[in-house]
C-alpha positions in Angstrom: 54.8 -46.1 -29.2 52.8 -48.2 -31.5 50.1 -45.7 -32.4 52.2 -42.5 -32.5 50.5 -39.9 -34.7 47.3 -41.9 -35.2 43.7 -40.8 -34.5 41.4 -43.4 -33.1 37.6 -43.4 -32.7 36.2 -45.9 -30.2 32.5 -46.4 -29.7 31.2 -47.8 -26.4 34.3 -46.2 -24.9 32.8 -45.2 -21.5 33.2 -48.7 -20.0 34.5 -52.2 -20.5 36.6 -53.0 -23.6 36.0 -49.6 -25.1 37.3 -47.8 -22.0 40.4 -50.0 -21.6 41.1 -49.6 -25.3 40.8 -45.8 -25.2 43.3 -45.7 -22.3 45.7 -48.1 -23.9 45.6 -46.5 -27.3 46.3 -43.1 -25.7 49.3 -44.5 -23.9 50.5 -45.8 -27.2 50.4 -42.3 -28.7 47.0 -42.1 -30.4 44.6 -39.1 -30.2 41.2 -40.5 -29.1 37.6 -39.7 -29.9 35.7 -41.3 -27.0 32.2 -42.1 -28.3 29.4 -43.2 -26.0 25.7 -42.5 -25.4 26.5 -41.9 -21.7 28.2 -38.6 -21.4 29.4 -38.5 -17.8 31.4 -41.7 -17.8 32.6 -40.9 -21.3 33.9 -37.5 -20.2 35.6 -39.3 -17.3 37.5 -41.4 -19.8 38.6 -38.2 -21.6 39.7 -36.7 -18.3 41.8 -39.8 -17.5 43.5 -39.6 -20.9 44.3 -35.9 -20.4 45.8 -36.7 -17.0 48.0 -39.2 -18.8 49.2 -36.4 -21.0 47.3 -37.6 -24.0 44.8 -36.0 -26.3 41.1 -36.9 -26.4 37.6 -35.5 -27.0 34.2 -36.8 -26.3 31.4 -37.3 -28.9 28.0 -38.3 -27.7 26.4 -40.7 -30.1 23.6 -43.3 -30.5 25.5 -45.5 -33.0 22.2 -46.7 -34.5 21.4 -43.2 -35.7 23.0 -42.1 -39.0 23.3 -38.5 -38.0 25.1 -39.4 -34.8 27.5 -41.8 -36.6 28.3 -39.2 -39.3 28.9 -36.5 -36.6 31.3 -38.7 -34.5 33.5 -39.1 -37.6 33.2 -35.4 -38.3 34.3 -34.7 -34.8 37.4 -36.8 -35.4 38.3 -35.0 -38.6 37.5 -31.5 -37.3 39.4 -32.0 -34.0 42.4 -34.0 -35.1 42.4 -33.7 -38.9 41.9 -37.3 -39.9 40.8 -40.8 -38.9 43.2 -43.7 -38.8 41.5 -46.2 -36.6 37.9 -47.0 -36.0 36.9 -49.4 -33.3 33.2 -50.2 -33.7 32.9 -51.7 -30.2 29.5 -50.4 -28.9 27.0 -53.2 -28.4 24.3 -54.5 -26.1 23.1 -57.8 -24.7 19.5 -57.4 -23.8 18.3 -58.9 -20.5 15.2 -60.4 -22.2 17.1 -61.9 -25.1 16.3 -65.7 -25.2 15.5 -68.4 -27.7 13.4 -67.9 -30.9 10.1 -68.6 -29.1 10.7 -66.3 -26.1 12.6 -63.4 -27.6 10.2 -60.5 -28.4 10.5 -58.7 -31.7 11.4 -55.4 -30.0 14.3 -57.0 -28.3 15.5 -58.4 -31.6 15.1 -55.1 -33.3 16.9 -53.1 -30.7 19.8 -55.6 -30.6 20.3 -55.5 -34.3 19.9 -51.7 -34.4 22.9 -51.2 -32.1 25.0 -54.3 -32.7 24.7 -54.5 -36.5 23.3 -51.2 -37.9 25.7 -49.4 -35.5 28.7 -51.2 -37.0 27.4 -50.6 -40.5 27.0 -46.9 -39.9 30.4 -46.7 -38.3 31.9 -48.3 -41.4 29.9 -46.2 -43.8 31.2 -42.9 -42.5 34.5 -44.2 -41.2 35.6 -45.7 -44.5 34.9 -42.4 -46.3 37.1 -40.6 -43.8 39.8 -43.3 -44.2 39.7 -42.9 -48.0 40.4 -39.2 -47.5 43.3 -40.2 -45.2 44.7 -42.8 -47.6 43.9 -45.9 -45.5 43.3 -47.1 -42.0 42.3 -49.9 -39.7 38.7 -50.8 -38.7 38.0 -53.2 -35.8 34.5 -54.6 -35.3 33.6 -56.3 -32.1 32.0 -59.6 -32.8 32.1 -62.6 -30.3 33.1 -66.2 -30.0 29.3 -67.0 -30.1 29.3 -66.0 -33.8 31.4 -69.2 -34.3 29.9 -71.5 -31.7 26.5 -70.3 -30.7 25.7 -69.8 -27.0 24.7 -72.5 -24.6 22.6 -70.0 -22.7 19.9 -68.8 -25.1 20.6 -65.3 -26.4 19.5 -65.6 -30.0 19.4 -61.9 -31.0 22.9 -61.2 -29.6 24.4 -64.3 -31.2 22.7 -63.6 -34.5 23.9 -60.0 -34.4 27.5 -61.0 -33.9 27.3 -63.4 -36.7 26.2 -60.5 -38.9 29.1 -58.4 -37.8 31.5 -61.2 -38.7 30.0 -61.5 -42.2 30.0 -57.8 -42.7 33.7 -57.6 -41.6 34.7 -60.2 -44.1 33.0 -58.6 -47.0 34.3 -55.1 -46.2 37.8 -56.4 -45.8 37.7 -57.9 -49.3 36.2 -54.8 -50.9 38.6 -52.3 -49.4 41.9 -54.1 -49.0 43.5 -52.4 -52.0 42.6 -49.0 -50.7 44.8 -49.7 -47.6 41.8 -50.1 -45.4 42.0 -53.1 -43.2 38.8 -54.5 -41.5 39.0 -57.2 -38.8 36.7 -58.7 -36.3 37.7 -59.0 -32.7 35.9 -62.0 -31.1 36.1 -62.0 -27.3 35.4 -65.0 -25.3 33.5 -64.9 -22.0 34.7 -61.8 -20.1 34.5 -60.6 -16.5 32.4 -57.6 -17.6 29.1 -56.2 -16.4 27.5 -57.4 -19.6 28.1 -61.1 -18.9 28.1 -61.1 -15.1 24.6 -59.8 -15.0 23.6 -63.2 -16.5 26.1 -65.3 -14.5 24.9 -63.9 -11.1 25.6 -67.0 -9.0 28.6 -69.2 -8.4 26.7 -72.1 -10.0 26.1 -70.2 -13.2 29.7 -68.9 -13.4 31.1 -72.4 -12.8 28.9 -73.9 -15.5 30.5 -71.4 -17.9 34.1 -71.7 -16.6 34.2 -75.5 -17.1 34.0 -75.0 -20.8 36.9 -72.5 -21.0 40.3 -74.4 -21.3 42.1 -71.6 -19.5 39.8 -71.9 -16.6 39.0 -68.3 -16.1 37.1 -65.4 -17.6 38.9 -62.9 -19.8 39.5 -59.3 -18.8 38.6 -56.2 -20.7 42.2 -55.0 -20.7 43.2 -58.2 -22.5 40.7 -57.4 -25.3 42.2 -53.9 -25.5 45.6 -55.4 -26.1 44.2 -57.6 -28.9 42.6 -54.5 -30.4 45.9 -52.7 -30.2 47.5 -55.3 -32.4 44.7 -55.0 -35.0 44.9 -51.2 -34.8 48.6 -50.9 -35.2 50.9 -51.5 -38.1 52.0 -54.8 -36.4 49.0 -56.3 -38.2 49.7 -54.7 -41.5 49.1 -57.9 -43.5 46.0 -58.9 -41.5 42.5 -58.2 -42.8 39.2 -60.0 -42.8 40.4 -61.9 -39.8 38.2 -63.6 -37.1 40.5 -62.7 -34.3 39.6 -64.9 -31.4 40.7 -64.0 -27.9 38.6 -66.5 -26.0 40.7 -68.6 -23.6 40.6 -71.5 -26.0 36.9 -72.1 -25.8 36.4 -72.1 -29.6 39.3 -74.5 -30.3 37.8 -76.9 -27.7 34.4 -77.1 -29.3 34.8 -76.7 -33.0 35.8 -79.5 -35.4 37.8 -78.9 -38.6 35.8 -79.0 -41.9 
């Protein structure tokens, strides 16, 4: 098993990429701290892991709050003795996110509080725990839109994911010699509730699909498999990476410098 003996903390683990990653990491031998603001579905993920014969515990957290972020890391250390893997996956895409003219300030602030500050706080407390452990792997969820921008206006979301990408690169450079790797997972368009609420008609879905060379939306479990590579020692020489799992969309629309 690729994560045997490891302890992994995953935020936004009650659904989507986080849930699939929690289940996959557990199957690969990791002990899981399931972190989410929504307790009932988070506890359901814990129950699923226990049914698989794994070990898991739930920690309720608003990742934009320092006290919650500090506590979730403390739960990992108190429950399992250490922290090897932190997957800063929690994020939002606000339904009223639009272009610069039409996006309200409160939408911008909320998006950045969760998508950027949440990653910062996870790294702040997670890195301290990894120093105590002698190293570890951090995965931050960014997005292909951090590279391309989005054809459908979602300025706060796109900007927040660009910030996550920059943060990841700097942290990777700072902490590489401490044995702490930091990489950004950049999913393409996925068949998740987050995206499908926007693409709520066949016309809208087809307009997006025409731009994806593979001709389909990605699945959350495929992102979990990409995260597993970054979490495991298989990626031991990988840090500061913009790890694109996007069905080829970025390669189709970017030009070399």
